[in-house]
N, C-alpha and C positions, 0 to 999 in steps of 0.2 A: 504493498499500500504506500502511497506516495505520502509525503509530509507535505505541511505546507511551503507554498510556493514563494520562491526568493530571487529579486532581480537581479541578472549578473550585473556588475559594476560597470562593466564597458557601453551598456543602453539604457542605463539611468536617464531618468528627465530627458525624455525622446518620446515621440508617436511610433508605435508600431502595429502591425496590422494582425488581428488575432482570427484566424479560421478555424471553425467547429462544424464537425460533420454529426448530424445526429440519425435516429432511424426517425421514418415517419411518426411515427406513432407519437415523438416527443415534440415534434414542429410546435404546436398550439403550445404547449407549455413553453419552450424556450422562446418564442415571440413574445410571451405576456413578460417572463422572468429580463430578456434583455430590454425591453420596454421601460422594465422600472429599474433597472440597471442603470441605463445610460439614455435617462431621461432628458438629457441636454443634448444628445448626436443621437444619429443613426444607424443603420446598419442594413446591409443587403442579405436577401437568402436567394437560392434556386434550387432546385432540384439537381440532383449529382447522382453519379453510379458509382460505387466503390467495387475495384478489382484486387484480387490478392489471391496469390496459391493458396493461402490457408483456408482452409475448409471451415475450420470451427467456428460457429455463431452463425453459419446460413442455413436456411432449411431447404430442403431439397429442390424446390424451383427455382432458388436463387444460384445453387450449385451448377443446376442444368444450365441456367441462363449465363452463368460466369459473372454474374456481378448482382452487388446489394444494393438496393435503393437507400439514399440517403436526402439527407437536407444539409445544406452548405450556408451559413451563417459567415459572413464576414464584417468586422468592423473594426474603425482602429481608434486606439486609445493612448492617453501618457502612459508611459513605461509604469507611472508611479501609482497608476490605477490598478496596473495588470495581476498583483499578489493578490487585492482582494476582490479582483474578479474571479480567478482562479480558484482563491478559496470558498469563496461563495458558491461557484457552479458546482463545486466538489461535496458542498452540502447540500444543494439542492436538488442535484442530478447524480448524486452516487448511485453507480451500477446501472446505469442508463444507458451506456455503451457509445458514451460521447467520446470524439477523437478532436484533437487540437493541435495545431501549431502555429510559430509566433514568427514575423517575420519585422526586420526595421522596416521603417516607411521613412522613405527619402524626404517625399513632398506629397503634398495633399491639397486641395481646394476646389474652390467652383468656378467656372468659365462661363 
């Protein structure tokens, strides 16, 4: 089990892009949760297919199709807010099958 998330020193005080993939059954709960967590900004979501050579966690239809339906959420936040977000996600969605990754965000804006 993972412990509390701590931000590496080399990306403190920067914007990051967090990507979450969740099972479709968690989509509406995740939308509600993200709206409450990130009330001053937005996020995007879209359908995605997960592909892996690992078959654990796939039902028979997914094994035959070679993909698992997922919903992908992306949002950029301050790296200072990231530990709170990840720790809160772990509390709210423990065991729900979420996967995430974090990338540094070079620039973002509206045109």
